[in-house]
OpenMM code with the backbone's topology and positions (N, CA, C; nanometers):
from openmm import Vec3, app, unit

residues = "MET PHE PHE ALA ALA LEU PHE SER TYR TYR PHE SER VAL ARG ASN ASP THR LEU ALA TRP GLY ALA GLU TRP PHE PRO GLU GLY ALA ILE GLU LEU LYS PRO GLY GLY SER LEU MET SER THR PHE ALA MET ALA ALA ILE THR MET ALA TRP ALA HIS TYR ALA SER ILE HIS GLU ASP ARG THR HIS GLY TYR ILE ALA LEU GLY LEU THR ALA LEU LEU GLY ILE ALA ALA VAL ASN GLN THR VAL PHE TYR LEU ASN ASP ILE ALA LEU PRO ILE ASP HIS SER VAL ALA THR THR LEU LEU PHE VAL ILE VAL GLY ALA HIS MET VAL MET THR GLY ILE ALA VAL LEU TRP MET GLY LEU VAL LEU LEU ARG ALA PHE GLY GLY GLN ALA THR GLY ARG HIS GLN ASP LEU VAL ILE SER VAL SER ILE PHE TRP TYR ALA VAL VAL ALA VAL TYR SER VAL ILE TRP LEU PHE ILE TYR ILE ALA LYS".split()
positions = [
    Vec3(-0.2224, -1.3993, 0.2985),
    Vec3(-0.1682, -1.5213, 0.2431),
    Vec3(-0.1253, -1.5000, 0.0976),
    Vec3(-0.2049, -1.4197, 0.0262),
    Vec3(-0.1744, -1.3935, -0.1138),
    Vec3(-0.0383, -1.3260, -0.1274),
    Vec3(-0.0161, -1.2237, -0.0466),
    Vec3(0.1112, -1.1531, -0.0554),
    Vec3(0.2261, -1.2371, -0.0011),
    Vec3(0.2000, -1.3211, 0.0960),
    Vec3(0.3045, -1.4110, 0.1454),
    Vec3(0.3490, -1.5055, 0.0337),
    Vec3(0.2536, -1.5564, -0.0438),
    Vec3(0.2881, -1.6435, -0.1563),
    Vec3(0.3649, -1.5669, -0.2636),
    Vec3(0.3207, -1.4439, -0.2934),
    Vec3(0.3918, -1.3635, -0.3936),
    Vec3(0.5350, -1.3336, -0.3502),
    Vec3(0.5516, -1.2931, -0.2256),
    Vec3(0.6862, -1.2624, -0.1771),
    Vec3(0.7733, -1.3876, -0.1733),
    Vec3(0.7178, -1.5006, -0.1329),
    Vec3(0.7945, -1.6252, -0.1299),
    Vec3(0.8416, -1.6633, -0.2693),
    Vec3(0.7526, -1.6531, -0.3668),
    Vec3(0.7898, -1.6858, -0.5041),
    Vec3(0.8955, -1.5884, -0.5561),
    Vec3(0.8778, -1.4608, -0.5271),
    Vec3(0.9737, -1.3591, -0.5705),
    Vec3(1.1130, -1.3893, -0.5156),
    Vec3(1.1216, -1.4154, -0.3845),
    Vec3(1.2517, -1.4411, -0.3234),
    Vec3(1.3125, -1.5712, -0.3738),
    Vec3(1.2306, -1.6728, -0.3963),
    Vec3(1.2800, -1.8007, -0.4465),
    Vec3(1.3388, -1.7860, -0.5864),
    Vec3(1.2653, -1.7195, -0.6749),
    Vec3(1.3132, -1.7013, -0.8123),
    Vec3(1.4362, -1.6115, -0.8138),
    Vec3(1.4362, -1.5073, -0.7314),
    Vec3(1.5514, -1.4169, -0.7268),
    Vec3(1.6764, -1.4904, -0.6791),
    Vec3(1.6629, -1.5711, -0.5752),
    Vec3(1.7792, -1.6446, -0.5250),
    Vec3(1.8299, -1.7454, -0.6266),
    Vec3(1.7401, -1.8139, -0.6963),
    Vec3(1.7824, -1.9088, -0.7998),
    Vec3(1.8535, -1.8377, -0.9141),
    Vec3(1.8009, -1.7241, -0.9557),
    Vec3(1.8611, -1.6490, -1.0660),
    Vec3(1.9998, -1.5994, -1.0280),
    Vec3(2.0118, -1.5434, -0.9103),
    Vec3(2.1417, -1.4917, -0.8668),
    Vec3(2.2409, -1.6045, -0.8394),
    Vec3(2.1927, -1.7222, -0.7980),
    Vec3(2.2823, -1.8359, -0.7730),
    Vec3(2.3461, -1.8856, -0.9020),
    Vec3(2.2763, -1.8733, -1.0143),
    Vec3(2.3298, -1.9157, -1.1429),
    Vec3(2.4155, -1.8076, -1.2080),
    Vec3(2.4305, -1.6945, -1.1411),
    Vec3(2.5177, -1.5894, -1.1930),
    Vec3(2.4511, -1.4964, -1.2923),
    Vec3(2.3234, -1.5101, -1.3123),
    Vec3(2.2526, -1.4211, -1.4045),
    Vec3(2.2143, -1.2929, -1.3315),
    Vec3(2.1854, -1.1896, -1.4101),
    Vec3(2.1429, -1.0642, -1.3471),
    Vec3(1.9925, -1.0675, -1.3235),
    Vec3(1.9512, -1.0017, -1.2180),
    Vec3(1.8105, -1.0070, -1.1784),
    Vec3(1.7266, -0.9103, -1.2603),
    Vec3(1.7659, -0.7847, -1.2643),
    Vec3(1.6959, -0.6887, -1.3494),
    Vec3(1.7770, -0.6667, -1.4754),
    Vec3(1.7123, -0.6360, -1.5865),
    Vec3(1.7838, -0.6252, -1.7134),
    Vec3(1.8878, -0.5131, -1.7111),
    Vec3(1.9944, -0.5346, -1.7881),
    Vec3(2.0997, -0.4348, -1.7965),
    Vec3(2.0448, -0.3089, -1.8631),
    Vec3(2.0847, -0.1958, -1.8108),
    Vec3(2.0389, -0.0689, -1.8664),
    Vec3(1.9095, -0.0180, -1.8062),
    Vec3(1.8471, -0.0976, -1.7228),
    Vec3(1.7237, -0.0521, -1.6580),
    Vec3(1.7589, 0.0481, -1.5488),
    Vec3(1.6702, 0.1416, -1.5288),
    Vec3(1.6907, 0.2377, -1.4213),
    Vec3(1.6853, 0.1628, -1.2895),
    Vec3(1.7810, 0.1917, -1.2043),
    Vec3(1.7896, 0.1203, -1.0770),
    Vec3(1.6676, 0.1504, -0.9909),
    Vec3(1.6172, 0.0464, -0.9269),
    Vec3(1.5058, 0.0654, -0.8345),
    Vec3(1.5559, 0.1396, -0.7124),
    Vec3(1.4935, 0.2494, -0.6837),
    Vec3(1.5278, 0.3264, -0.5645),
    Vec3(1.4076, 0.3245, -0.4728),
    Vec3(1.4316, 0.3180, -0.3446),
    Vec3(1.3169, 0.3138, -0.2537),
    Vec3(1.2368, 0.4431, -0.2617),
    Vec3(1.1069, 0.4270, -0.2616),
    Vec3(1.0193, 0.5426, -0.2645),
    Vec3(1.0056, 0.6020, -0.1261),
    Vec3(1.0953, 0.6919, -0.0899),
    Vec3(1.0909, 0.7527, 0.0425),
    Vec3(0.9661, 0.8358, 0.0638),
    Vec3(0.9257, 0.9088, -0.0392),
    Vec3(0.8047, 0.9900, -0.0239),
    Vec3(0.6814, 0.9009, -0.0151),
    Vec3(0.6835, 0.7898, -0.0841),
    Vec3(0.5701, 0.6977, -0.0769),
    Vec3(0.5627, 0.6313, 0.0605),
    Vec3(0.6775, 0.5963, 0.1159),
    Vec3(0.6784, 0.5392, 0.2507),
    Vec3(0.6297, 0.6420, 0.3520),
    Vec3(0.6687, 0.7677, 0.3334),
    Vec3(0.6215, 0.8746, 0.4219),
    Vec3(0.4714, 0.8943, 0.4092),
    Vec3(0.4197, 0.8819, 0.2876),
    Vec3(0.2758, 0.8955, 0.2664),
    Vec3(0.2007, 0.7857, 0.3398),
    Vec3(0.2498, 0.6626, 0.3305),
    Vec3(0.1839, 0.5530, 0.4019),
    Vec3(0.1971, 0.5691, 0.5535),
    Vec3(0.3098, 0.6210, 0.6009),
    Vec3(0.3256, 0.6440, 0.7451),
    Vec3(0.2273, 0.7504, 0.7935),
    Vec3(0.2145, 0.8587, 0.7158),
    Vec3(0.1171, 0.9623, 0.7537),
    Vec3(-0.0249, 0.9082, 0.7491),
    Vec3(-0.0532, 0.8237, 0.6512),
    Vec3(-0.1871, 0.7661, 0.6405),
    Vec3(-0.2168, 0.6729, 0.7572),
    Vec3(-0.1164, 0.6024, 0.8062),
    Vec3(-0.1371, 0.5175, 0.9242),
    Vec3(-0.1675, 0.6030, 1.0469),
    Vec3(-0.1012, 0.7174, 1.0569),
    Vec3(-0.1269, 0.8078, 1.1695),
    Vec3(-0.2673, 0.8665, 1.1599),
    Vec3(-0.3081, 0.9083, 1.0408),
    Vec3(-0.4429, 0.9654, 1.0276),
    Vec3(-0.5501, 0.8590, 1.0491),
    Vec3(-0.5203, 0.7340, 1.0161),
    Vec3(-0.6175, 0.6276, 1.0428),
    Vec3(-0.6301, 0.6036, 1.1932),
    Vec3(-0.5182, 0.6096, 1.2644),
    Vec3(-0.5249, 0.5983, 1.4107),
    Vec3(-0.6046, 0.7145, 1.4693),
    Vec3(-0.5899, 0.8313, 1.4099),
    Vec3(-0.6665, 0.9484, 1.4520),
    Vec3(-0.8159, 0.9258, 1.4296),
    Vec3(-0.8515, 0.8673, 1.3158),
    Vec3(-0.9930, 0.8381, 1.2874),
    Vec3(-1.0492, 0.7391, 1.3889),
    Vec3(-0.9716, 0.6391, 1.4224),
    Vec3(-1.0172, 0.5407, 1.5209),
    Vec3(-1.0337, 0.6058, 1.6579),
    Vec3(-0.9376, 0.6873, 1.6966),
    Vec3(-0.9454, 0.7577, 1.8245),
    Vec3(-1.0685, 0.8489, 1.8276),
    Vec3(-1.0943, 0.9175, 1.7170),
    Vec3(-1.2103, 1.0069, 1.7106),
    Vec3(-1.3408, 0.9288, 1.7207),
    Vec3(-1.3454, 0.8096, 1.6612),
    Vec3(-1.4692, 0.7309, 1.6691),
    Vec3(-1.4923, 0.6771, 1.8099),
    Vec3(-1.3852, 0.6449, 1.8807),
    Vec3(-1.3990, 0.5979, 2.0188),
    Vec3(-1.4574, 0.7080, 2.1071),
    Vec3(-1.4099, 0.8302, 2.0858),
    Vec3(-1.4519, 0.9424, 2.1698),
    Vec3(-1.5690, 1.0202, 2.1102),
    Vec3(-1.6326, 0.9640, 2.0081),
    Vec3(-1.7497, 1.0230, 1.9425),
    Vec3(-1.7253, 1.1667, 1.8977),
    Vec3(-1.6072, 1.1917, 1.8472),
    Vec3(-1.5720, 1.3217, 1.7904),
    Vec3(-1.5917, 1.3122, 1.6394),
    Vec3(-1.7125, 1.3376, 1.5957),
    Vec3(-1.7491, 1.3134, 1.4565),
    Vec3(-1.6726, 1.4029, 1.3600),
    Vec3(-1.6517, 1.5277, 1.3958),
    Vec3(-1.5819, 1.6191, 1.3050),
    Vec3(-1.4403, 1.5706, 1.2772),
    Vec3(-1.3678, 1.5360, 1.3814),
    Vec3(-1.2313, 1.4864, 1.3615),
    Vec3(-1.2317, 1.3507, 1.2914),
    Vec3(-1.3322, 1.2702, 1.3165),
    Vec3(-1.3430, 1.1424, 1.2467),
    Vec3(-1.3600, 1.1608, 1.0970),
    Vec3(-1.4453, 1.2567, 1.0581),
    Vec3(-1.4640, 1.2856, 0.9153),
    Vec3(-1.3338, 1.3346, 0.8523),
    Vec3(-1.2698, 1.4274, 0.9212),
    Vec3(-1.1453, 1.4836, 0.8674),
    Vec3(-1.0384, 1.3749, 0.8544),
    Vec3(-1.0243, 1.2919, 0.9569),
    Vec3(-0.9203, 1.1888, 0.9559),
    Vec3(-0.9464, 1.0837, 0.8483),
    Vec3(-1.0711, 1.0386, 0.8350),
    Vec3(-1.1020, 0.9408, 0.7299),
    Vec3(-1.0810, 1.0010, 0.5914),
    Vec3(-1.1230, 1.1256, 0.5739),
    Vec3(-1.1038, 1.1921, 0.4448),
    Vec3(-0.9573, 1.2096, 0.4104),
    Vec3(-0.8771, 1.2507, 0.5091),
    Vec3(-0.7334, 1.2662, 0.4854),
    Vec3(-0.6670, 1.1326, 0.4541),
    Vec3(-0.7075, 1.0286, 0.5235),
    Vec3(-0.6493, 0.8969, 0.4974),
    Vec3(-0.6828, 0.8507, 0.3561),
    Vec3(-0.8068, 0.8709, 0.3143),
    Vec3(-0.8451, 0.8342, 0.1774),
    Vec3(-0.7675, 0.9172, 0.0756),
    Vec3(-0.7509, 1.0456, 0.1035),
    Vec3(-0.6746, 1.1322, 0.0137),
    Vec3(-0.5286, 1.0882, 0.0055),
    Vec3(-0.4709, 1.0507, 0.1185),
    Vec3(-0.3334, 1.0005, 0.1182),
    Vec3(-0.3234, 0.8669, 0.0442),
    Vec3(-0.4274, 0.7843, 0.0517),
    Vec3(-0.4289, 0.6598, -0.0248),
    Vec3(-0.4304, 0.6857, -0.1745),
    Vec3(-0.5096, 0.7843, -0.2169),
    Vec3(-0.5118, 0.8219, -0.3591),
    Vec3(-0.3759, 0.8770, -0.4006),
    Vec3(-0.3143, 0.9570, -0.3136),
    Vec3(-0.1807, 1.0101, -0.3425),
    Vec3(-0.0781, 0.8975, -0.3544),
    Vec3(-0.0917, 0.7941, -0.2730),
    Vec3(0.0012, 0.6809, -0.2792),
    Vec3(-0.0117, 0.6065, -0.4120),
    Vec3(-0.1344, 0.5873, -0.4575),
    Vec3(-0.1538, 0.5227, -0.5885),
    Vec3(-0.0928, 0.6093, -0.6982),
    Vec3(-0.1130, 0.7399, -0.6906),
    Vec3(-0.0566, 0.8316, -0.7891),
    Vec3(0.0960, 0.8258, -0.7890),
    Vec3(0.1566, 0.8232, -0.6720),
    Vec3(0.3023, 0.8145, -0.6628),
    Vec3(0.3538, 0.6823, -0.7183),
    Vec3(0.2812, 0.5751, -0.6945),
    Vec3(0.3231, 0.4446, -0.7454),
    Vec3(0.3182, 0.4414, -0.8977),
    Vec3(0.2122, 0.4954, -0.9553),
    Vec3(0.2010, 0.4999, -1.1016),
    Vec3(0.3138, 0.5842, -1.1603),
    Vec3(0.3423, 0.6979, -1.0997),
    Vec3(0.4525, 0.7822, -1.1469),
    Vec3(0.5852, 0.7070, -1.1386),
    Vec3(0.6074, 0.6382, -1.0284),
    Vec3(0.7325, 0.5650, -1.0089),
    Vec3(0.7481, 0.4536, -1.1127),
    Vec3(0.6405, 0.3798, -1.1374),
    Vec3(0.6492, 0.2713, -1.2355),
    Vec3(0.6716, 0.3253, -1.3764),
    Vec3(0.6155, 0.4409, -1.4082),
    Vec3(0.6423, 0.5028, -1.5380),
    Vec3(0.7850, 0.5558, -1.5456),
    Vec3(0.8381, 0.6015, -1.4333),
    Vec3(0.9714, 0.6595, -1.4300),
    Vec3(1.0805, 0.5547, -1.4487),
    Vec3(1.0631, 0.4346, -1.3934),
    Vec3(1.1683, 0.3336, -1.4074),
    Vec3(1.1701, 0.2726, -1.5470),
    Vec3(1.0616, 0.2841, -1.6194),
    Vec3(1.0534, 0.2437, -1.7606),
    Vec3(1.1002, 0.1009, -1.7857),
    Vec3(1.0580, 0.0099, -1.7020),
    Vec3(1.0870, -0.1318, -1.7245),
    Vec3(0.9729, -0.1926, -1.8058),
    Vec3(1.0048, -0.2645, -1.9133),
    Vec3(0.8968, -0.3339, -1.9842),
    Vec3(0.8467, -0.4514, -1.9006),
    Vec3(0.7182, -0.4692, -1.8976),
    Vec3(0.6588, -0.5695, -1.8092),
    Vec3(0.6973, -0.7118, -1.8493),
    Vec3(0.7235, -0.7336, -1.9768),
    Vec3(0.7507, -0.8694, -2.0235),
    Vec3(0.8985, -0.8935, -2.0542),
    Vec3(0.9870, -0.8129, -2.0012),
    Vec3(1.1289, -0.8274, -2.0336),
    Vec3(1.1927, -0.9473, -1.9658),
    Vec3(1.1576, -0.9693, -1.8402),
    Vec3(1.2157, -1.0811, -1.7659),
    Vec3(1.1196, -1.1218, -1.6552),
    Vec3(1.1548, -1.2297, -1.5879),
    Vec3(1.0738, -1.2753, -1.4751),
    Vec3(1.0754, -1.1707, -1.3642),
    Vec3(1.1890, -1.1043, -1.3466),
    Vec3(1.2013, -1.0042, -1.2404),
    Vec3(1.1031, -0.8899, -1.2606),
    Vec3(1.0955, -0.8384, -1.3819),
    Vec3(1.0048, -0.7257, -1.4058),
    Vec3(0.8594, -0.7690, -1.3961),
    Vec3(0.8293, -0.8889, -1.4424),
    Vec3(0.6916, -0.9377, -1.4316),
    Vec3(0.6509, -0.9519, -1.2856),
    Vec3(0.7387, -1.0107, -1.2049),
    Vec3(0.7077, -1.0249, -1.0624),
    Vec3(0.6967, -0.8893, -0.9936),
    Vec3(0.7823, -0.7953, -1.0310),
    Vec3(0.7741, -0.6613, -0.9735),
    Vec3(0.6379, -0.5990, -1.0022),
    Vec3(0.5935, -0.6067, -1.1272),
    Vec3(0.4651, -0.5474, -1.1634),
    Vec3(0.3478, -0.6214, -1.1000),
    Vec3(0.3586, -0.7517, -1.0852),
    Vec3(0.2499, -0.8274, -1.0211),
    Vec3(0.2375, -0.7882, -0.8741),
    Vec3(0.3494, -0.7830, -0.8041),
    Vec3(0.3448, -0.7505, -0.6613),
    Vec3(0.2998, -0.6067, -0.6394),
    Vec3(0.3590, -0.5129, -0.7120),
    Vec3(0.3221, -0.3722, -0.6942),
    Vec3(0.1795, -0.3479, -0.7431),
    Vec3(0.1408, -0.4127, -0.8520),
    Vec3(0.0040, -0.3977, -0.9014),
    Vec3(-0.0991, -0.4536, -0.8052),
    Vec3(-0.0696, -0.5685, -0.7461),
    Vec3(-0.1622, -0.6253, -0.6474),
    Vec3(-0.1723, -0.5349, -0.5253),
    Vec3(-0.0614, -0.4731, -0.4884),
    Vec3(-0.0661, -0.3796, -0.3760),
    Vec3(-0.1471, -0.2550, -0.4118),
    Vec3(-0.1368, -0.2094, -0.5360),
    Vec3(-0.2179, -0.0945, -0.5773),
    Vec3(-0.3665, -0.1290, -0.5748),
    Vec3(-0.4014, -0.2501, -0.6145),
    Vec3(-0.5413, -0.2935, -0.6067),
    Vec3(-0.5861, -0.2966, -0.4608),
    Vec3(-0.5013, -0.3483, -0.3736),
    Vec3(-0.5338, -0.3521, -0.2307),
    Vec3(-0.5533, -0.2108, -0.1757),
    Vec3(-0.4679, -0.1184, -0.2171),
    Vec3(-0.4808, 0.0204, -0.1735),
    Vec3(-0.6097, 0.0818, -0.2261),
    Vec3(-0.6433, 0.0542, -0.3518),
    Vec3(-0.7677, 0.1058, -0.4084),
    Vec3(-0.8905, 0.0535, -0.3362),
    Vec3(-0.8890, -0.0745, -0.3022),
    Vec3(-1.0009, -0.1324, -0.2266),
    Vec3(-1.0128, -0.0641, -0.0906),
    Vec3(-0.8996, -0.0391, -0.0263),
    Vec3(-0.9023, 0.0277, 0.1044),
    Vec3(-0.9572, 0.1693, 0.0933),
    Vec3(-0.9203, 0.2408, -0.0120),
    Vec3(-0.9705, 0.3775, -0.0303),
    Vec3(-1.1212, 0.3758, -0.0554),
    Vec3(-1.1679, 0.2832, -0.1383),
    Vec3(-1.3126, 0.2719, -0.1614),
    Vec3(-1.3859, 0.2362, -0.0326),
    Vec3(-1.3292, 0.1460, 0.0439),
    Vec3(-1.3890, 0.1065, 0.1714),
    Vec3(-1.3949, 0.2262, 0.2668),
    Vec3(-1.2863, 0.3059, 0.2689),
    Vec3(-1.2874, 0.4260, 0.3533),
    Vec3(-1.3949, 0.5236, 0.3086),
    Vec3(-1.4134, 0.5354, 0.1771),
    Vec3(-1.5193, 0.6223, 0.1274),
    Vec3(-1.6566, 0.5763, 0.1732),
    Vec3(-1.6796, 0.4458, 0.1688),
    Vec3(-1.8080, 0.3927, 0.2159),
    Vec3(-1.8256, 0.4137, 0.3658),
    Vec3(-1.7199, 0.3931, 0.4423),
    Vec3(-1.7276, 0.4161, 0.5869),
    Vec3(-1.7525, 0.5641, 0.6152),
    Vec3(-1.6903, 0.6508, 0.5373),
    Vec3(-1.7119, 0.7941, 0.5548),
    Vec3(-1.8567, 0.8318, 0.5247),
    Vec3(-1.9135, 0.7748, 0.4190),
    Vec3(-2.0548, 0.8003, 0.3885),
    Vec3(-2.1454, 0.7495, 0.5000),
    Vec3(-2.1150, 0.6327, 0.5517),
    Vec3(-2.1961, 0.5793, 0.6618),
    Vec3(-2.1757, 0.6601, 0.7891),
    Vec3(-2.0568, 0.7156, 0.8078),
    Vec3(-2.0332, 0.8015, 0.9240),
    Vec3(-2.1147, 0.9302, 0.9124),
    Vec3(-2.1251, 0.9833, 0.7907),
    Vec3(-2.2100, 1.1012, 0.7701),
    Vec3(-2.3549, 1.0704, 0.8052),
    Vec3(-2.3948, 0.9464, 0.7858),
    Vec3(-2.5306, 0.9043, 0.8195),
    Vec3(-2.5495, 0.8725, 0.9667),
    Vec3(-2.4434, 0.8815, 1.0455),
    Vec3(-2.4535, 0.8603, 1.1890),
    Vec3(-2.4323, 0.7170, 1.2332),
    Vec3(-2.3773, 0.6318, 1.1479),
    Vec3(-2.3608, 0.4918, 1.1838),
    Vec3(-2.2257, 0.4599, 1.2462),
    Vec3(-2.1335, 0.5545, 1.2481),
    Vec3(-2.0024, 0.5307, 1.3094),
    Vec3(-1.9949, 0.6126, 1.4374),
    Vec3(-2.0356, 0.5539, 1.5469),
    Vec3(-2.0356, 0.6223, 1.6763),
    Vec3(-1.9458, 0.5471, 1.7730),
    Vec3(-1.9363, 0.5964, 1.8942),
    Vec3(-1.8538, 0.5302, 1.9948),
    Vec3(-1.9032, 0.3913, 2.0279),
    Vec3(-2.0352, 0.3707, 2.0211),
    Vec3(-2.0894, 0.2374, 2.0492),
    Vec3(-2.0838, 0.1463, 1.9277),
    Vec3(-2.0814, 0.2035, 1.8088),
    Vec3(-2.0797, 0.1250, 1.6842),
    Vec3(-1.9563, 0.1640, 1.6032),
    Vec3(-1.8425, 0.1283, 1.6539),
    Vec3(-1.7187, 0.1669, 1.5869),
    Vec3(-1.6578, 0.0542, 1.5039),
    Vec3(-1.7327, -0.0508, 1.4808),
    Vec3(-1.6804, -0.1645, 1.4050),
    Vec3(-1.6425, -0.1261, 1.2627),
    Vec3(-1.7146, -0.0324, 1.2034),
    Vec3(-1.6822, 0.0112, 1.0679),
    Vec3(-1.5417, 0.0697, 1.0619),
    Vec3(-1.5137, 0.1605, 1.1514),
    Vec3(-1.3836, 0.2269, 1.1514),
    Vec3(-1.2732, 0.1291, 1.1912),
    Vec3(-1.3011, 0.0409, 1.2845),
    Vec3(-1.2007, -0.0579, 1.3258),
    Vec3(-1.1666, -0.1517, 1.2101),
    Vec3(-1.2670, -0.1976, 1.1376),
    Vec3(-1.2402, -0.2917, 1.0282),
    Vec3(-1.1603, -0.2263, 0.9164),
    Vec3(-1.1958, -0.1045, 0.8782),
    Vec3(-1.1202, -0.0391, 0.7719),
    Vec3(-0.9802, -0.0013, 0.8204),
    Vec3(-0.9649, 0.0283, 0.9495),
    Vec3(-0.8310, 0.0616, 0.9982),
    Vec3(-0.7405, -0.0617, 0.9998),
    Vec3(-0.7936, -0.1768, 1.0357),
    Vec3(-0.7127, -0.2994, 1.0323),
    Vec3(-0.6691, -0.3305, 0.8892),
    Vec3(-0.7616, -0.3159, 0.7943),
    Vec3(-0.7260, -0.3399, 0.6545),
    Vec3(-0.6222, -0.2379, 0.6079),
    Vec3(-0.6382, -0.1125, 0.6502),
    Vec3(-0.5418, -0.0102, 0.6084),
    Vec3(-0.4035, -0.0385, 0.6664),
    Vec3(-0.3974, -0.0848, 0.7906),
    Vec3(-0.2679, -0.1194, 0.8491),
    Vec3(-0.2040, -0.2365, 0.7740),
    Vec3(-0.2855, -0.3273, 0.7219),
    Vec3(-0.2323, -0.4362, 0.6386),
    Vec3(-0.1747, -0.3804, 0.5086),
    Vec3(-0.2416, -0.2802, 0.4501),
    Vec3(-0.1897, -0.2148, 0.3289),
    Vec3(-0.0529, -0.1535, 0.3575),
    Vec3(-0.0419, -0.0850, 0.4689),
    Vec3(0.0847, -0.0212, 0.5064),
    Vec3(0.1919, -0.1269, 0.5334),
    Vec3(0.1557, -0.2360, 0.5985),
    Vec3(0.2526, -0.3422, 0.6279),
    Vec3(0.3037, -0.4075, 0.4994),
    Vec3(0.2147, -0.4317, 0.4038),
    Vec3(0.2576, -0.4921, 0.2767),
    Vec3(0.3519, -0.3977, 0.2034),
    Vec3(0.3196, -0.2676, 0.2029),
    Vec3(0.4114, -0.1748, 0.1362),
    Vec3(0.5458, -0.1695, 0.2078),
    Vec3(0.5468, -0.1831, 0.3383),
    Vec3(0.6736, -0.1835, 0.4116),
    Vec3(0.7617, -0.2996, 0.3673),
    Vec3(0.7015, -0.4150, 0.3436),
    Vec3(0.7775, -0.5306, 0.2943),
    Vec3(0.8262, -0.5048, 0.1521),
    Vec3(0.7403, -0.4485, 0.0673),
    Vec3(0.7817, -0.4148, -0.0695),
    Vec3(0.8983, -0.3169, -0.0653),
    Vec3(0.8846, -0.2152, 0.0154),
    Vec3(0.9866, -0.1106, 0.0240),
    Vec3(1.1202, -0.1678, 0.0707),
    Vec3(1.1159, -0.2516, 0.1736),
    Vec3(1.2397, -0.3027, 0.2313),
    Vec3(1.3035, -0.4119, 0.1458),
    Vec3(1.2255, -0.5103, 0.1040),
    Vec3(1.2845, -0.6281, 0.0409),
    Vec3(1.2896, -0.6234, -0.1112),
    Vec3(1.2105, -0.5385, -0.1744),
    Vec3(1.2172, -0.5300, -0.3201),
    Vec3(1.2939, -0.4059, -0.3633),
    Vec3(1.2608, -0.2907, -0.3058),
    Vec3(1.3278, -0.1679, -0.3480),
    Vec3(1.4670, -0.1528, -0.2876),
    Vec3(1.4836, -0.1868, -0.1608),
    Vec3(1.6138, -0.1665, -0.0963),
    Vec3(1.7043, -0.2886, -0.1135),
    Vec3(1.6560, -0.4077, -0.0764),
    Vec3(1.7404, -0.5278, -0.0837),
    Vec3(1.7586, -0.5765, -0.2268),
    Vec3(1.6673, -0.5474, -0.3137),
    Vec3(1.6687, -0.5875, -0.4550),
    Vec3(1.6918, -0.7359, -0.4666),
] * unit.nanometer
topology = app.Topology()
chain = topology.addChain("A")
for resn in residues:
    res = topology.addResidue(resn, chain)
    for name in ("N", "CA", "C"):
        topology.addAtom(name, app.Element.getBySymbol(name[0]), res)
């Protein structure tokens, strides 16, 4: 709901600004380009999360550990890529409503990604303790659903903010 409200506000303000003939992003700013490598990272992370879930169903603990660890590592890589991208575009956060909304949406998504990575770390620790088995797979299922939400939110950011502008 939080991201739905953010996206609704973003699109509403953008449409109003463009309807009045004003520019959305400040002149001279580096153009927003879609993060193809970041989208690929999230796609790979979704696949490794599905692998972790499959491993927990079939009680394959070794593959479950590897898949959860890789997914967490890809989540950290995604945060790193996002920080690099935001530094590369060099938009001041307080220049306009557009830049403020961009930083709020992307920043909230980075917080969501960080929470998911921490949650995966906790699930991985509990899996090492033997609590993530085929009969007790709720831990892996819950973190995988949250991770798929992280990927879905980034897909909306990628499509409607970076590509559609």
